[in-house]
C-alpha beads as a LAMMPS data file, in Angstrom:
LAMMPS data file: protein, C-alpha beads

434 atoms
433 bonds

1 atom types
1 bond types

-500.0 500.0 xlo xhi
-500.0 500.0 ylo yhi
-500.0 500.0 zlo zhi

Masses

1 110.0

Atoms # bond

1 1 1 330.672 351.718 216.788
2 1 1 332.668 352.789 213.706
3 1 1 331.884 352.783 209.992
4 1 1 333.624 351.773 206.762
5 1 1 333.083 353.703 203.538
6 1 1 333.976 351.476 200.572
7 1 1 334.224 352.330 196.883
8 1 1 333.863 348.994 195.122
9 1 1 334.151 347.567 191.644
10 1 1 337.956 347.762 191.538
11 1 1 340.442 344.953 190.959
12 1 1 343.004 344.435 193.692
13 1 1 346.557 343.174 193.356
14 1 1 349.398 342.239 195.654
15 1 1 350.525 340.083 198.553
16 1 1 348.912 339.711 201.958
17 1 1 350.067 337.827 205.052
18 1 1 347.368 336.207 207.207
19 1 1 347.235 337.116 210.879
20 1 1 347.652 334.584 213.660
21 1 1 344.589 332.402 214.198
22 1 1 342.050 333.997 216.522
23 1 1 340.465 330.722 217.633
24 1 1 343.810 329.123 218.449
25 1 1 345.037 332.202 220.294
26 1 1 342.078 332.264 222.683
27 1 1 342.802 328.654 223.719
28 1 1 346.563 329.153 224.035
29 1 1 346.207 332.318 226.134
30 1 1 344.001 330.498 228.636
31 1 1 346.560 327.683 228.878
32 1 1 349.157 330.049 230.391
33 1 1 347.137 329.811 233.632
34 1 1 348.224 326.165 234.009
35 1 1 351.772 327.024 235.099
36 1 1 353.545 329.569 237.318
37 1 1 356.437 329.598 234.835
38 1 1 356.940 331.866 231.810
39 1 1 355.171 331.135 228.540
40 1 1 356.134 333.061 225.396
41 1 1 353.626 333.222 222.546
42 1 1 354.300 334.706 219.102
43 1 1 352.125 335.579 216.087
44 1 1 349.294 336.768 218.336
45 1 1 346.790 338.800 216.268
46 1 1 346.112 342.384 217.336
47 1 1 342.321 342.117 217.396
48 1 1 339.615 343.151 219.845
49 1 1 338.678 339.711 221.211
50 1 1 342.302 338.703 221.809
51 1 1 343.224 342.032 223.400
52 1 1 340.235 341.731 225.736
53 1 1 341.448 338.328 226.923
54 1 1 345.020 339.570 227.439
55 1 1 343.617 342.477 229.445
56 1 1 341.518 340.079 231.512
57 1 1 344.570 337.886 232.251
58 1 1 346.439 340.974 233.438
59 1 1 343.581 341.898 235.760
60 1 1 343.682 338.352 237.109
61 1 1 347.264 338.881 238.227
62 1 1 349.117 337.326 235.288
63 1 1 352.362 339.126 234.439
64 1 1 352.087 340.274 230.822
65 1 1 355.022 341.619 228.814
66 1 1 354.774 342.723 225.194
67 1 1 358.096 341.927 223.488
68 1 1 357.092 343.192 220.046
69 1 1 354.262 343.014 217.514
70 1 1 352.342 339.822 218.273
71 1 1 355.015 338.631 220.710
72 1 1 354.093 338.322 224.404
73 1 1 355.474 336.712 227.549
74 1 1 353.050 335.592 230.270
75 1 1 353.730 334.432 233.818
76 1 1 350.772 333.285 235.930
77 1 1 352.740 333.076 239.180
78 1 1 350.489 335.264 241.327
79 1 1 346.913 334.614 240.223
80 1 1 344.352 336.609 242.200
81 1 1 341.313 334.326 242.522
82 1 1 339.388 337.003 244.448
83 1 1 339.213 339.017 241.230
84 1 1 336.940 336.320 239.780
85 1 1 334.067 337.375 242.038
86 1 1 334.412 341.101 241.337
87 1 1 331.904 343.174 239.375
88 1 1 334.692 344.194 236.980
89 1 1 335.361 340.570 236.060
90 1 1 331.664 339.856 235.637
91 1 1 331.441 342.734 233.163
92 1 1 334.634 341.981 231.223
93 1 1 334.171 338.216 231.144
94 1 1 330.621 338.534 229.874
95 1 1 331.777 340.533 226.841
96 1 1 334.021 337.760 225.495
97 1 1 332.980 334.208 224.686
98 1 1 336.590 332.959 224.783
99 1 1 336.710 333.742 228.504
100 1 1 334.911 330.436 229.191
101 1 1 338.223 328.637 228.572
102 1 1 339.872 330.068 231.686
103 1 1 337.667 327.726 233.746
104 1 1 339.503 324.507 232.845
105 1 1 343.020 325.754 233.688
106 1 1 341.874 327.422 236.931
107 1 1 339.975 324.311 237.991
108 1 1 343.002 322.107 237.234
109 1 1 345.500 324.279 239.075
110 1 1 343.479 325.831 241.915
111 1 1 340.426 323.575 242.269
112 1 1 337.901 326.337 241.639
113 1 1 336.836 328.862 239.032
114 1 1 334.140 331.430 238.322
115 1 1 332.810 332.753 235.037
116 1 1 329.922 334.995 233.913
117 1 1 327.792 333.758 231.051
118 1 1 330.047 334.746 228.120
119 1 1 328.958 336.835 225.147
120 1 1 330.242 336.768 221.568
121 1 1 328.498 336.663 218.204
122 1 1 324.705 336.681 218.020
123 1 1 324.494 333.678 215.702
124 1 1 322.060 331.477 217.589
125 1 1 322.260 329.236 220.629
126 1 1 325.809 328.402 221.737
127 1 1 325.352 326.212 224.761
128 1 1 328.008 325.458 227.376
129 1 1 326.770 322.009 228.404
130 1 1 329.768 320.202 226.888
131 1 1 332.156 322.179 229.082
132 1 1 330.334 321.641 232.363
133 1 1 329.383 318.011 231.732
134 1 1 333.084 317.348 231.147
135 1 1 334.053 319.101 234.384
136 1 1 331.458 317.057 236.253
137 1 1 332.830 313.816 234.801
138 1 1 336.233 314.761 236.245
139 1 1 334.731 315.304 239.696
140 1 1 333.844 318.991 239.737
141 1 1 330.581 320.527 240.889
142 1 1 329.083 323.647 239.399
143 1 1 326.419 326.107 240.385
144 1 1 324.638 328.585 238.125
145 1 1 323.158 331.755 239.573
146 1 1 320.420 332.722 237.121
147 1 1 319.945 336.164 238.692
148 1 1 323.343 337.460 237.576
149 1 1 324.148 334.721 234.996
150 1 1 327.220 333.625 236.960
151 1 1 328.801 330.151 237.109
152 1 1 330.956 328.804 239.948
153 1 1 332.881 325.526 239.660
154 1 1 334.871 323.766 242.364
155 1 1 336.541 320.409 242.974
156 1 1 338.482 319.225 246.008
157 1 1 339.983 316.510 243.813
158 1 1 339.856 315.880 240.098
159 1 1 340.083 312.283 238.878
160 1 1 340.564 310.993 235.362
161 1 1 337.732 309.108 233.714
162 1 1 336.283 308.035 230.374
163 1 1 333.907 310.493 228.750
164 1 1 331.995 310.718 225.497
165 1 1 331.417 314.382 224.670
166 1 1 327.860 315.186 223.630
167 1 1 329.216 317.246 220.722
168 1 1 332.646 317.722 219.153
169 1 1 332.928 321.256 220.516
170 1 1 336.344 322.858 219.962
171 1 1 336.216 325.128 223.015
172 1 1 334.547 322.372 225.042
173 1 1 337.298 319.898 224.145
174 1 1 339.996 322.474 224.902
175 1 1 338.473 323.329 228.277
176 1 1 338.036 319.724 229.413
177 1 1 341.481 318.795 228.080
178 1 1 343.148 321.583 230.088
179 1 1 341.366 320.278 233.194
180 1 1 342.297 316.651 232.545
181 1 1 346.052 317.228 232.110
182 1 1 346.374 317.827 235.877
183 1 1 343.676 315.410 237.071
184 1 1 344.743 312.233 238.878
185 1 1 344.890 309.120 236.719
186 1 1 343.920 308.570 233.106
187 1 1 341.267 310.448 231.157
188 1 1 339.885 309.407 227.783
189 1 1 337.956 312.021 225.779
190 1 1 335.960 310.480 222.922
191 1 1 334.237 312.569 220.241
192 1 1 336.912 315.185 220.872
193 1 1 337.367 318.015 218.400
194 1 1 340.520 317.544 216.331
195 1 1 340.929 320.883 214.508
196 1 1 344.522 322.022 213.832
197 1 1 344.131 324.678 216.548
198 1 1 343.176 322.005 219.097
199 1 1 346.182 319.983 217.926
200 1 1 348.328 323.047 218.510
201 1 1 347.041 323.289 222.089
202 1 1 347.822 319.602 222.664
203 1 1 351.371 320.003 221.357
204 1 1 351.942 323.044 223.556
205 1 1 350.667 321.199 226.634
206 1 1 352.987 318.254 225.857
207 1 1 355.957 320.650 225.714
208 1 1 354.835 321.934 229.129
209 1 1 354.998 318.380 230.505
210 1 1 351.493 317.009 229.842
211 1 1 351.027 313.411 228.708
212 1 1 348.587 313.288 225.789
213 1 1 348.120 310.578 223.157
214 1 1 345.854 310.522 220.115
215 1 1 346.595 314.099 219.009
216 1 1 344.826 314.789 215.714
217 1 1 342.169 312.118 216.300
218 1 1 338.754 312.267 217.964
219 1 1 339.934 310.156 220.906
220 1 1 342.416 311.722 223.329
221 1 1 344.125 309.802 226.137
222 1 1 345.533 311.957 228.945
223 1 1 347.630 310.800 231.884
224 1 1 347.419 313.430 234.600
225 1 1 350.561 315.133 235.947
226 1 1 351.102 317.152 239.131
227 1 1 352.478 320.292 237.505
228 1 1 353.311 321.894 234.188
229 1 1 356.232 324.102 233.188
230 1 1 356.860 326.986 230.826
231 1 1 357.322 326.841 227.079
232 1 1 357.166 328.929 223.917
233 1 1 354.575 328.656 221.169
234 1 1 353.843 330.149 217.744
235 1 1 350.245 330.616 216.585
236 1 1 349.244 329.178 213.186
237 1 1 347.992 331.495 210.413
238 1 1 344.240 332.055 210.531
239 1 1 342.499 329.670 208.108
240 1 1 339.309 331.755 208.215
241 1 1 341.178 334.832 207.067
242 1 1 342.904 332.820 204.327
243 1 1 339.492 331.670 203.082
244 1 1 338.253 335.271 203.232
245 1 1 341.057 336.421 200.928
246 1 1 340.337 333.602 198.466
247 1 1 336.708 334.734 198.281
248 1 1 337.741 338.379 197.967
249 1 1 340.060 337.630 195.041
250 1 1 337.339 335.705 193.185
251 1 1 334.585 338.280 193.782
252 1 1 336.702 341.218 192.611
253 1 1 338.545 339.385 189.801
254 1 1 341.795 340.182 191.576
255 1 1 345.227 338.574 191.626
256 1 1 346.303 338.017 195.234
257 1 1 349.084 335.967 196.829
258 1 1 348.525 334.858 200.425
259 1 1 351.851 334.318 202.207
260 1 1 352.801 331.485 204.573
261 1 1 349.416 329.759 204.781
262 1 1 350.586 326.505 206.482
263 1 1 348.861 324.630 203.651
264 1 1 348.643 321.178 205.327
265 1 1 346.557 322.763 208.110
266 1 1 343.941 324.152 205.673
267 1 1 342.319 320.745 205.207
268 1 1 339.563 320.772 202.563
269 1 1 339.219 324.581 202.449
270 1 1 341.035 325.015 199.082
271 1 1 339.075 322.125 197.513
272 1 1 335.725 323.617 198.608
273 1 1 336.616 326.892 196.878
274 1 1 337.634 324.860 193.814
275 1 1 334.079 323.462 193.804
276 1 1 332.971 327.041 193.169
277 1 1 335.368 327.122 190.202
278 1 1 338.062 329.209 191.917
279 1 1 341.616 328.341 190.940
280 1 1 344.382 328.409 193.519
281 1 1 348.075 327.711 193.006
282 1 1 350.407 326.545 195.778
283 1 1 353.808 328.231 195.482
284 1 1 355.962 326.852 198.279
285 1 1 353.787 327.643 201.296
286 1 1 352.153 330.627 199.586
287 1 1 348.710 330.395 198.003
288 1 1 348.319 332.336 194.742
289 1 1 344.849 333.198 193.428
290 1 1 345.080 334.353 189.780
291 1 1 342.637 336.854 188.350
292 1 1 339.508 335.132 187.015
293 1 1 336.834 336.867 184.983
294 1 1 334.427 333.985 185.627
295 1 1 334.197 330.953 187.910
296 1 1 331.663 328.154 187.591
297 1 1 330.123 326.074 190.387
298 1 1 330.441 322.323 189.931
299 1 1 327.491 319.948 190.044
300 1 1 327.465 316.568 191.723
301 1 1 328.248 313.568 189.505
302 1 1 324.531 312.842 188.998
303 1 1 323.949 316.436 187.857
304 1 1 322.193 317.588 191.032
305 1 1 322.847 321.003 192.571
306 1 1 326.049 321.349 194.575
307 1 1 325.561 321.441 198.360
308 1 1 328.211 322.898 200.641
309 1 1 327.698 322.231 204.341
310 1 1 329.694 322.631 207.528
311 1 1 330.772 319.751 209.769
312 1 1 333.366 319.055 212.480
313 1 1 336.997 318.835 211.368
314 1 1 338.185 317.472 208.991
315 1 1 334.922 318.686 207.478
316 1 1 334.373 322.258 206.302
317 1 1 334.552 324.896 209.026
318 1 1 331.259 326.743 209.702
319 1 1 333.132 330.051 210.004
320 1 1 333.716 330.091 206.230
321 1 1 330.189 329.329 205.044
322 1 1 329.323 333.055 205.022
323 1 1 332.321 333.655 202.729
324 1 1 331.319 330.770 200.455
325 1 1 327.776 332.146 200.245
326 1 1 328.779 335.675 199.251
327 1 1 331.381 334.391 196.777
328 1 1 328.766 332.177 195.108
329 1 1 326.571 335.211 194.323
330 1 1 328.898 336.132 191.429
331 1 1 329.652 332.583 190.246
332 1 1 328.128 330.827 187.254
333 1 1 325.633 328.243 188.492
334 1 1 323.778 327.523 191.717
335 1 1 324.637 326.099 195.120
336 1 1 322.794 325.152 198.302
337 1 1 324.505 326.432 201.471
338 1 1 323.638 324.351 204.545
339 1 1 324.678 325.925 207.855
340 1 1 324.007 323.139 210.358
341 1 1 325.442 324.546 213.570
342 1 1 324.010 328.053 214.068
343 1 1 320.437 328.951 213.263
344 1 1 320.935 332.725 212.915
345 1 1 324.090 332.844 210.831
346 1 1 322.402 333.096 207.436
347 1 1 320.115 335.997 208.294
348 1 1 322.634 338.503 206.885
349 1 1 321.583 337.347 203.402
350 1 1 318.855 339.996 203.361
351 1 1 321.650 342.589 203.025
352 1 1 323.015 340.742 199.985
353 1 1 319.522 340.499 198.467
354 1 1 319.232 344.299 198.840
355 1 1 322.458 344.516 196.814
356 1 1 320.888 342.477 193.996
357 1 1 322.066 338.972 194.907
358 1 1 319.796 336.091 193.896
359 1 1 319.367 334.156 197.155
360 1 1 316.465 332.088 198.466
361 1 1 316.596 331.687 202.243
362 1 1 314.924 328.293 202.596
363 1 1 314.966 328.247 206.410
364 1 1 317.326 329.436 209.186
365 1 1 319.892 326.803 208.168
366 1 1 319.727 326.683 204.349
367 1 1 320.059 329.160 201.511
368 1 1 320.102 328.601 197.767
369 1 1 322.326 330.959 195.799
370 1 1 321.774 331.533 192.068
371 1 1 325.026 332.971 190.764
372 1 1 324.958 336.121 188.621
373 1 1 328.139 335.150 186.710
374 1 1 329.341 338.762 187.123
375 1 1 326.819 339.784 184.455
376 1 1 324.981 341.926 187.001
377 1 1 327.320 343.458 189.595
378 1 1 326.060 343.860 193.127
379 1 1 324.706 347.316 193.977
380 1 1 326.303 349.539 196.574
381 1 1 324.223 350.084 199.698
382 1 1 324.295 350.920 203.411
383 1 1 324.348 348.010 205.857
384 1 1 325.228 346.970 209.403
385 1 1 327.553 344.136 210.411
386 1 1 325.732 341.621 212.674
387 1 1 328.740 339.409 213.544
388 1 1 332.403 338.824 212.626
389 1 1 331.970 336.447 209.689
390 1 1 328.879 338.132 208.231
391 1 1 330.749 341.429 208.587
392 1 1 333.711 340.322 206.472
393 1 1 331.300 338.798 203.937
394 1 1 329.467 342.113 203.582
395 1 1 332.812 343.885 203.238
396 1 1 333.791 341.540 200.393
397 1 1 330.404 342.179 198.750
398 1 1 330.930 345.951 199.062
399 1 1 334.403 345.712 197.496
400 1 1 332.916 343.916 194.477
401 1 1 329.866 346.194 194.139
402 1 1 329.651 349.168 191.810
403 1 1 329.629 352.472 193.696
404 1 1 330.057 353.542 197.299
405 1 1 328.845 351.362 200.202
406 1 1 328.694 352.021 203.935
407 1 1 329.074 349.377 206.649
408 1 1 328.185 350.302 210.231
409 1 1 329.046 348.448 213.457
410 1 1 332.488 347.518 212.140
411 1 1 333.720 346.754 215.648
412 1 1 332.284 343.293 214.892
413 1 1 334.794 342.967 212.037
414 1 1 337.618 344.340 214.212
415 1 1 336.923 341.574 216.734
416 1 1 338.334 339.040 214.279
417 1 1 340.441 340.851 211.656
418 1 1 343.609 342.830 212.389
419 1 1 344.006 346.240 210.699
420 1 1 341.787 345.045 207.898
421 1 1 341.348 348.446 206.260
422 1 1 345.104 349.097 206.233
423 1 1 345.900 345.723 204.714
424 1 1 343.154 346.041 202.084
425 1 1 344.437 349.493 201.121
426 1 1 347.856 347.915 200.491
427 1 1 346.130 345.734 197.868
428 1 1 344.580 348.806 196.212
429 1 1 341.172 348.844 197.887
430 1 1 339.380 352.156 198.441
431 1 1 338.220 351.909 202.043
432 1 1 337.972 354.638 204.672
433 1 1 337.370 354.178 208.385
434 1 1 335.027 356.883 209.743

Bonds

1 1 1 2
2 1 2 3
3 1 3 4
4 1 4 5
5 1 5 6
6 1 6 7
7 1 7 8
8 1 8 9
9 1 9 10
10 1 10 11
11 1 11 12
12 1 12 13
13 1 13 14
14 1 14 15
15 1 15 16
16 1 16 17
17 1 17 18
18 1 18 19
19 1 19 20
20 1 20 21
21 1 21 22
22 1 22 23
23 1 23 24
24 1 24 25
25 1 25 26
26 1 26 27
27 1 27 28
28 1 28 29
29 1 29 30
30 1 30 31
31 1 31 32
32 1 32 33
33 1 33 34
34 1 34 35
35 1 35 36
36 1 36 37
37 1 37 38
38 1 38 39
39 1 39 40
40 1 40 41
41 1 41 42
42 1 42 43
43 1 43 44
44 1 44 45
45 1 45 46
46 1 46 47
47 1 47 48
48 1 48 49
49 1 49 50
50 1 50 51
51 1 51 52
52 1 52 53
53 1 53 54
54 1 54 55
55 1 55 56
56 1 56 57
57 1 57 58
58 1 58 59
59 1 59 60
60 1 60 61
61 1 61 62
62 1 62 63
63 1 63 64
64 1 64 65
65 1 65 66
66 1 66 67
67 1 67 68
68 1 68 69
69 1 69 70
70 1 70 71
71 1 71 72
72 1 72 73
73 1 73 74
74 1 74 75
75 1 75 76
76 1 76 77
77 1 77 78
78 1 78 79
79 1 79 80
80 1 80 81
81 1 81 82
82 1 82 83
83 1 83 84
84 1 84 85
85 1 85 86
86 1 86 87
87 1 87 88
88 1 88 89
89 1 89 90
90 1 90 91
91 1 91 92
92 1 92 93
93 1 93 94
94 1 94 95
95 1 95 96
96 1 96 97
97 1 97 98
98 1 98 99
99 1 99 100
100 1 100 101
101 1 101 102
102 1 102 103
103 1 103 104
104 1 104 105
105 1 105 106
106 1 106 107
107 1 107 108
108 1 108 109
109 1 109 110
110 1 110 111
111 1 111 112
112 1 112 113
113 1 113 114
114 1 114 115
115 1 115 116
116 1 116 117
117 1 117 118
118 1 118 119
119 1 119 120
120 1 120 121
121 1 121 122
122 1 122 123
123 1 123 124
124 1 124 125
125 1 125 126
126 1 126 127
127 1 127 128
128 1 128 129
129 1 129 130
130 1 130 131
131 1 131 132
132 1 132 133
133 1 133 134
134 1 134 135
135 1 135 136
136 1 136 137
137 1 137 138
138 1 138 139
139 1 139 140
140 1 140 141
141 1 141 142
142 1 142 143
143 1 143 144
144 1 144 145
145 1 145 146
146 1 146 147
147 1 147 148
148 1 148 149
149 1 149 150
150 1 150 151
151 1 151 152
152 1 152 153
153 1 153 154
154 1 154 155
155 1 155 156
156 1 156 157
157 1 157 158
158 1 158 159
159 1 159 160
160 1 160 161
161 1 161 162
162 1 162 163
163 1 163 164
164 1 164 165
165 1 165 166
166 1 166 167
167 1 167 168
168 1 168 169
169 1 169 170
170 1 170 171
171 1 171 172
172 1 172 173
173 1 173 174
174 1 174 175
175 1 175 176
176 1 176 177
177 1 177 178
178 1 178 179
179 1 179 180
180 1 180 181
181 1 181 182
182 1 182 183
183 1 183 184
184 1 184 185
185 1 185 186
186 1 186 187
187 1 187 188
188 1 188 189
189 1 189 190
190 1 190 191
191 1 191 192
192 1 192 193
193 1 193 194
194 1 194 195
195 1 195 196
196 1 196 197
197 1 197 198
198 1 198 199
199 1 199 200
200 1 200 201
201 1 201 202
202 1 202 203
203 1 203 204
204 1 204 205
205 1 205 206
206 1 206 207
207 1 207 208
208 1 208 209
209 1 209 210
210 1 210 211
211 1 211 212
212 1 212 213
213 1 213 214
214 1 214 215
215 1 215 216
216 1 216 217
217 1 217 218
218 1 218 219
219 1 219 220
220 1 220 221
221 1 221 222
222 1 222 223
223 1 223 224
224 1 224 225
225 1 225 226
226 1 226 227
227 1 227 228
228 1 228 229
229 1 229 230
230 1 230 231
231 1 231 232
232 1 232 233
233 1 233 234
234 1 234 235
235 1 235 236
236 1 236 237
237 1 237 238
238 1 238 239
239 1 239 240
240 1 240 241
241 1 241 242
242 1 242 243
243 1 243 244
244 1 244 245
245 1 245 246
246 1 246 247
247 1 247 248
248 1 248 249
249 1 249 250
250 1 250 251
251 1 251 252
252 1 252 253
253 1 253 254
254 1 254 255
255 1 255 256
256 1 256 257
257 1 257 258
258 1 258 259
259 1 259 260
260 1 260 261
261 1 261 262
262 1 262 263
263 1 263 264
264 1 264 265
265 1 265 266
266 1 266 267
267 1 267 268
268 1 268 269
269 1 269 270
270 1 270 271
271 1 271 272
272 1 272 273
273 1 273 274
274 1 274 275
275 1 275 276
276 1 276 277
277 1 277 278
278 1 278 279
279 1 279 280
280 1 280 281
281 1 281 282
282 1 282 283
283 1 283 284
284 1 284 285
285 1 285 286
286 1 286 287
287 1 287 288
288 1 288 289
289 1 289 290
290 1 290 291
291 1 291 292
292 1 292 293
293 1 293 294
294 1 294 295
295 1 295 296
296 1 296 297
297 1 297 298
298 1 298 299
299 1 299 300
300 1 300 301
301 1 301 302
302 1 302 303
303 1 303 304
304 1 304 305
305 1 305 306
306 1 306 307
307 1 307 308
308 1 308 309
309 1 309 310
310 1 310 311
311 1 311 312
312 1 312 313
313 1 313 314
314 1 314 315
315 1 315 316
316 1 316 317
317 1 317 318
318 1 318 319
319 1 319 320
320 1 320 321
321 1 321 322
322 1 322 323
323 1 323 324
324 1 324 325
325 1 325 326
326 1 326 327
327 1 327 328
328 1 328 329
329 1 329 330
330 1 330 331
331 1 331 332
332 1 332 333
333 1 333 334
334 1 334 335
335 1 335 336
336 1 336 337
337 1 337 338
338 1 338 339
339 1 339 340
340 1 340 341
341 1 341 342
342 1 342 343
343 1 343 344
344 1 344 345
345 1 345 346
346 1 346 347
347 1 347 348
348 1 348 349
349 1 349 350
350 1 350 351
351 1 351 352
352 1 352 353
353 1 353 354
354 1 354 355
355 1 355 356
356 1 356 357
357 1 357 358
358 1 358 359
359 1 359 360
360 1 360 361
361 1 361 362
362 1 362 363
363 1 363 364
364 1 364 365
365 1 365 366
366 1 366 367
367 1 367 368
368 1 368 369
369 1 369 370
370 1 370 371
371 1 371 372
372 1 372 373
373 1 373 374
374 1 374 375
375 1 375 376
376 1 376 377
377 1 377 378
378 1 378 379
379 1 379 380
380 1 380 381
381 1 381 382
382 1 382 383
383 1 383 384
384 1 384 385
385 1 385 386
386 1 386 387
387 1 387 388
388 1 388 389
389 1 389 390
390 1 390 391
391 1 391 392
392 1 392 393
393 1 393 394
394 1 394 395
395 1 395 396
396 1 396 397
397 1 397 398
398 1 398 399
399 1 399 400
400 1 400 401
401 1 401 402
402 1 402 403
403 1 403 404
404 1 404 405
405 1 405 406
406 1 406 407
407 1 407 408
408 1 408 409
409 1 409 410
410 1 410 411
411 1 411 412
412 1 412 413
413 1 413 414
414 1 414 415
415 1 415 416
416 1 416 417
417 1 417 418
418 1 418 419
419 1 419 420
420 1 420 421
421 1 421 422
422 1 422 423
423 1 423 424
424 1 424 425
425 1 425 426
426 1 426 427
427 1 427 428
428 1 428 429
429 1 429 430
430 1 430 431
431 1 431 432
432 1 432 433
433 1 433 434
């Protein structure tokens, strides 16, 4: 499973470039199945989840060529649908939650698709209803075999329609959108997710020949086309990683410059960190975090305790709440963290409490953090990473703690962060991969 040994309590300094966005990449890779022509994608992160999906596409018959670091060409000219019913696919597909998004493109282009119940982080229920209800609205039928947790979807003809999604799911919107672009007639998707990564997918599909209006809003209008062509696409920088580095700089009192952040696509992320008292400076398209000995959490105008909660875009992304929580442990003041979407995501706080953090876990969705104002550093300890975002949060805590910490199960961190130990070492961190 792998282990990190971290010697914390040291200030870091330097420049770091964020990787390509994991969540965007998983959508974009699935979209290559919509055309038999070549699609070139750059700035692809070299991380476990992405590499698994590229491997799965290759097994499915997609031609895959690596042109250089993060630069790939794909050509889905000879897709082998028989592979979808193989035991190998059932095993590989089940290990990656992003694999669910191959269903939409396959359904649009070939009229059928198969998928095992996908895995991913153990952060609570992550239902797939939005995906399959959307497919049904477009005319597809699906069957679920509970014995081997295997879904089959087929449609002799897909027809556009109006639909109101039951939740603004990013992967659900992406999946239904990729089905609708080749369905007959007009489709309207209301309550659609509108994250920058979903906007990126829409723009790529338009370059391929799709007809989509309302990009960036929660109502998408799609006029179906018969076929799509090739294109090239560059992945945005990962906003979750950018937020992680902001939290790291604050916790360790470090001076870090994050290069090429695509600032307009960060939304309210910088302002939420400013609510914790963390200064950031925009220098061109680079984000500079100066060294701060202290940072103080704001209160609301009426003096009540600050609450930071997740919500669909343009609200605050749930993937950064773990980072906000750990960063708040060394702030001056208190904050209530409200994780609305996943009921198991805050359970890693017991590890932080073992390190000396002052946290009250109110219920599975809420935690109150009483900041230590760096008067009492966190204590080094041994811990295990439960999921990607909790893993990076524990790593940040270990880098700020006095002494030597050990983090097991670091494959969870590797699923979402490229060469993280190498890049942290370049900033002066003492971290060893065992």
